[in-house]
N, C-alpha and C positions, 0 to 999 in steps of 0.2 A: 735840593734839586727843584727846578721850576716845573710847574704843571705842564704836561704835554697836551697840546690842543691840535687835533687833526693829524697826529703822527701815528705811525704804525710801528710800534716798538718790537724789537726782537728780544725774546725772553728766554730762549732755550737753545741748546746746541743743535738740536734737530732742525729748528728753523734757520739757524745760521748756516748749517751745511747745505740746506736746500737752496739757500740764496747764493752762497759762494761756490758750492761744489766741493768735491773731495780733494784732499791734498794731492798735488802732483807727486808721483813717485820720486822724482829727483829732489824735490824740496823736502819730502818726508824723510829721505835717507841721507841728508847732507850733514846732519849733526855729528860732531866729534867730541871726544872728551879729553884729548891731549893735543898739545900744540904741535902742528906740523912745521917743518922748516920754513914753509911759505907764510905761515901765520906769524912766526918770529920776524920774518922779513917785513911783513906788513906793519907790525907793531913798531919795528925799528924805523920805518919811514913815516909814521904817523905823528904829527905835532899836536893833535887835537882829539879829544874824546868826550862823549857824554856819559856821565855816571848816574845811573838810576838806582834809587833806594826807596824803601818805605819803612815806616815805623811799625810797632807791634799791632797798631790798629788799622794798618793799611793805608795811612796817609802817605802820599808819594812825593818824591822830589827828584828832579833831573838837573844835574849841575854840570856846566862845561869845565873841562880841565885842559890846559894847554901849556906847552913849553917847547923848546927845540925838539925837532923830530928825534924819536928814540928815548924820550923822557921816561917812558914806562919801562921798567926793568923786567926782563924775563928771567926769573930765578931758576926755574926748571920747566919741564914739559907740562906742568900743571899748576904753576904758581907765577903770579905777576905781582909787581909792586908799583904803586902810583904815588908820586911825591906830592905833598901839599906845600903851597907857597903862601906868602902873606895875602890876606883877603879881608873880607868884611867881618869875619869872626862869627857869623851866624852859625856855621857848622851844622846846617840842616842835615846834610847827608851823613855826616859823622855821628850825629846823635841818633839817626836812624839805624846805622850799623850797630851801635851799641845795644839797640833794642831788637833788631832783626838783621841777621847777617846776610840775607839774600841780596844780591847785587846784579845789575845788568850794565854792560859796557858796550859802547858803540864807537869804534875807531874809524876816523876819517883821514883820508889823504887828499890834499888839495888837487883838484883836477881828475881824480878817480871817482867814478860814479858808483862803484860798489862800496860796501862797508863791511867791516869785520865785526861780528856780534859775539860777545862772550858773556855768559852768565855763570854765576858761581856763588861762593860764600866768602865774606870779607871779615877782616879783623884790622884793628888799628895798632900801629907799631910806633913807639916813641923814638926808637933808635935801633940801628942794625948796621953791620959792617958794610952793606951795600949802599948806605947813605953817602959814603965817600964817592961813589960813582954817580951820584945825583946832584953833585955840586954844579951850580950855574952862577957865573959871575961872582964866585967866591962864597956863595951862600948854600949851606946844606938845607935840605927840606925840614919843615917844622915837624912833620910826621909822615908816615906812609900808610897807604891802604894795601894790605896784602890780600890778594884774591886767589882762593883755591878754585881752579877752573872746573866747571861741571859740564858746560855745553859751549861748543864753538861752531859757528858756521858763517860763511860769506853770504851777504845779502845782495840781491840783484840791483841793477842800476835804474829800475823804472822810476822810482821817486825822484832821482836826480835828473833824469831825462825830462820828466813832466814839469819839474820846477825850474829848469834851466839854471840850476844853482851855480854852476861853474862857467856860465856864459855871460860875461859882462854886458855884451850888446843886448841881452834880453832882460837885464835887471830893470826894475821899475825906477822911475825918478824918485829920489829921496825927498819927500815933502814933510817929513816929521820934524818937530822942533829939535833943538840940540838936547843932549842929555841933561844939561843944567835946567833948561826950560821944562823938560818933561818931569823931572823930579819936583820942581817947584809947583807945577800944576797938579800933580797927582797926590802930593803929600801936603796936607793943609798945615801940618805942624812944623814945617821947615821954616827956620827963622833967618837963615843966611840969605843974603841978597843974590840976585842973578849973577852979578859980577863975581862974588865970592864963589858961587857954585861953578861958574865958567872956569875959574882958576883951578878949582878942585878937580874938575873933570877934564882939564886940558891934557893933551898928549904929553907935554913936558912933565907935568906933575905925576901923571900915571907912570910914565917910563922911569921916573926917578924912584918909584916905590914898588917896582915889580917884584923885587926880591928882598925888600926890607919894609918894615912897618913905618 
């Protein structure tokens, strides 16, 4: 961590509470431990989530997961299953789960400014009867993350309002290079040409490999 110059660091919970204030009663009491029918409905309408994990040493990872809405299976009032599709095979989050089962999930629905937050304990499953319900375009998932739910709550809309995330008219002009150019610039060991990388990252190539290696 870099040396702090001229900063006023917060180092304790008392200092933090003096700055933020006490938790509002509604926020303090909104946690639940079992899925409400509305939670199930939210999950059924969500095509995207962020999965947060950490290893035994506390090194963290946050990974996006997406599929057609309802891709996460609700197995019962306290258990979820998240399918894995072909990817880059780094398996950062899955390696973390093997070392430390604690997991955090953030479910998004396009256009909705609230999010559903679920924390719990995870395990990896090679196969299960419900895999048949996770087939997309003829492909079963590679594995699934089963999550034993420990904490559930809806998160307010303020971050989405401040960021204008779902308001295209407020989006900044995209001035970043293409994915191929970005990869070529930030990784000095890349040997492929820009043309080869442009093909690799093209929508046509990506779409052809969404559910197969």
